[in-house]
N, C-alpha and C positions, 0 to 999 in steps of 0.2 A: 504495499499499499504507500502510494509517495502520500509525500510530505503539502499540505496545503500552507499556501501562500498566499497572501495577501497585499496590495497596497493603496496608502493614503498616501494622495498629489502624482498625478495624472500630468505631470506636465514633460521638461524635456526630459528632465535625468529620468522620470518614471516610466518613460515613455517612448516619446517623440523622437528621439536620436536615436531610435532603432532605424531609421529609415534613412540617415545620413550614408551613401554609398562610400564614404573615404574612411568612414570611423571604423576600426576593427569590431569584430562583433561577437560575444553578444557587447553592448554598452551602455545600457540601460536594466532598470532594476527588472522591468516586465521580460526583458530578453535573455536576463542572467536566470531566472527563472524558469522560465521555457525553457531554456538549454541545457537545465541540469534535470538529470534521470530521474531524480529520486524526487525531486519535486514537480507541485501539482498549483500551477495560478488559479485558483478559485475565483477572485473580484478584485474591485479595485473601487474607492472612492477619492471625490474630489468636489469643492465646493464651486467649481464650474460645470454647470449644467451639460456645454460643448463638451468639454473633455471628457465627462465620464460616456456619454454618448461615441465619440471618436476612440473612447478606450474599449468601449464594449465589440465595435465595429470591427478593430483590428483585433483584438485576443479573443473574443466571442468568449466572454464571460459576464457575470451579470454586476453593474455598477446602479443601479435604480435604489437607491439605499437613501432614508433621508438625514443618516448621520452617517461616519464616521462607527459610531459606537453600534451602530444598528447594523451596521455591516459587519463588526465583529463577531455580534450576539448571534446574527445569522450562520456567519459562513465558519466561524471558528477557526482561524490558519493559526498554525502553529510559529510561523514564521511572518512577520508583519513587516514590511518594506514604508520606511517613511520619509517619503521624498517629497516632503511640503519647504514651507520658508522656517528660517528657525526658530522665529519666535515662536511657533506652536510646537515644535519638539519636546519640549516637557511634558505639553499637555497631554498628545500621544502617546508618548512613552507610559505615563500615569497610566492612563487610560487600557492601553496594551497589557500591561500588570495585574489589574483587576480583571480583566477578561482569558485570565489564563493561557494571554501567549508565552510561546517560550524563549522565541528571539527576537528584538528589534531591530532591525538594519537600518540606520539612522543615516542620512545624508549630512555632509558636511556644511556647513561646521555645525558642533554636535547642538549649539544654543545659540541663541543671544545675548545671554551675561551670562556669568562666573556665578549667579547664584542661580541659574536654571540648567547650566551645563553638572552644579554639586548636584541638586538634585535628581538629575537622572544617574549620575555616577552611583549612588545612594540606592538606587531601584537596584542598578545592576550588582551591585555589594551585596544585596538584602538577600540574593538567588532569588528572587522572585521573577526574574524575568535577565534577561542577556540582554545587555548590548551594545553592538557590533557598530564602531562608528564605521562608516564607507570613503576610509580615507585610502583609496584606490591603488597608490604606487608601491604597500606595504606587499601588495599581492603580487605585484607584476615582474616578469621573469628578468627584465634587463635589472630592473633595482636590487632585486634579490641577488642578481649573477654581482651586483659591485658590492652590496654587503657583504657577500663570498671573499670578492677579492682585496678588501679592506681589513676582515680578519683573517685570511690567511697571507696579506703582508707580501703581494706578488710584488707593489713595487714600493714596498720596505713601509716606512710610518706614514701617516697621514698626518699631515703639518699644517693644512687649513682647507676652507672651504668657502666657495663662492657661489654665490645663489641671484639667477635672475629671474625676475619679474614684471612682465607687459601684459597688460590687459585689456586694452581699450583706449583710443584717443580721450576720452574725456571721462572715463572714471577715475573716480578719487581715490588717492591712494591708497587710504586707509582702505577703502569698501574691497579693492583688491587685495589687500591683506587679510581682510577678511573674513575672506571668499576663500580664494585657489591660495594665497600666504597659508593659509590652515593647511593644504598641503603640502608646499614648502618647510615651513616648519617641520610638521610632524615625519616625512621620508626624512630632513636632516639629522633629525631625534633618534629614527627608525635605525639611518645607516651606522652613526658613529655608538647605538645602544645607549643613549643619554641624552637626559634632559637639557636646555639650554638653558643658560646662565640669563639674567633680568638685562637687557638690552637699555644701549643708548643709542638716538635719533641722528643725524646729521640732515638737515633736512624738513621740509613745512608733509607731515601727511594726512595731513587735512586739505591740500590744494588739489587739484584736480590739473595742474600742470608741475613739469618739470619732472625732478628725479630723488628719491629720498633714498638713501645708505643706512641701514640696521647693522649696529655693530653690537654683538657678542662673542661669549665662548661656550662649549662645550662644559656641562658640570663635573666630569668627571675625569676627562685627562686637560681641559685649559685649552683645547684644539679652536683659534683661532674662525670666528664664522663672521662674513660681508653677507647682506643679502641688499642686494640693489631693487629699487620701485621704481618702475618710469610712467606716467603719461605720455600724451601725444604721440604717440607711435601708432602704424596705421597694420601694425602684426601684432599676433600675440607671441610668448617668450615663456617658456617654464621652464630654467635649466640649471645645473649645478655644474661647478669644474670641482674633482677634490685632486690637492695637490699632496705630492708625496714626496719622499726623500728621493724615488728612485724612476719616478713616474707621473704619470697623470690620467683621470677619467674623468670624459664630459660625459653627461647624461641629465636626456630632458625627452620635451615631447617629439618623438620620432630621429632622437640620437642618443646613439651609444659609440664614445670613441673613445679607444687607450693609447698611451705613449706610454713608449718605455725610455730609460736613458742609455744610451750606445754609443760606441766614439762617433763624434762629428764626422759627418763628413762634408760641412761647411769649411770648420775649423781646426786644423790641425793642433791638437793636443789637448782640445775640450772634448766635452760632452754634451750630445744634443737628445731631447724628446724627438723620437721618430714612433708613427704612427705604428700600432699592429693587430695582425687579424684578430677580427674579436664575433661570437655568434651573431648572425644577421637579426636576431627575434624579429620577424615579422608577423607573430602573432606572441604577444606577453603574458595573455589571458588575467589580462587585470581584475575583469569583472566575475569570470567563471571560477577563478579559484577565490575570491571573494565570498560567493555565494556557496563554495564547497567549507568554506569556513562556518556559515552562519550552519549549515546543515548537519555540519560534527556537532559544533556547539546546542543544536536541537537534540542531538544525538546522546550526547553525552554529558548530565549534568556538570561535570567538576571542569569542562573546558573550560578555559577561558579565550575568547578570540584573540587572533592574531593583532585584530585593530578593535580594542576596547573602548568601552566610555571611558576608560582611566585616561586610555590616550589623547581622546578625542578631548577631553576637557585640559590636558596639558598643553597641547597645542593653543587654546585659546586664554588658556595661564598668560602664554606668551603671547598673545596676540595683544589682549587686554592692558599687557603692562608698556606697550609702547604709547597709550594713554590717547589709545582711541576708544 
């Protein structure tokens, strides 16, 4: 018998992006549920009636419920995906816990405030419900490979991390950090297996123009971290540069490159960084692996998600310490 799964929030990440011909599939919560052989999509809910109708036509499941609570009481899903705006996440996680949902998969950011994030963490720790934060890069094959390279010291000791985030010409810098910046902060912590210290900011994160720089260090080993956040660009950038004693890794959206220190072909008596052959990562499995983790948490009451409510709250702690 397959695990019944439902979704609250039937917009882009809930369902609509699955029609994007360029994205790796699955790339939405609905797509991830349908892709998993152990799961069955049993229904969805959204406050927008047009979204409900479109979801029903696409996935052939019921959506005509007067409320999210009515959907949960009728369908009794074991896994609930919450793909709404962050100001409603705590409310829906509480509702899921009351209606005996085993696992809540919560979109990032985990919440709209630290108080709401702490509430979700308390529910997660109470064992009434498991809460998985969809920081999807923790499940992505390229980032998992980079983490292994760091652990194995393939290029020596990690010395510094530089992150770059551009998400829209007029999106305020704090908005970029609160949404896609949570991914950047979380994946840095995941790669180095350490939270980040309290940051300092160079520039104004409340502007819709220019660039700001966030400086911090990893809490455990003191590795310097710099995050550049920029507006006024007509392109999207999400990338990290990891600098080692004997090499470098560049990783980001559609990017994975490695460079090793070799005898320089350009300067006698020096060493240069030269490109190395790397896995192609044509498929990273980011949403597929996330769904597999949710299923494993549903089946094992003692399992903690790879990306838990606590991880989501830790990313928000750092973000809100920026004064935004």
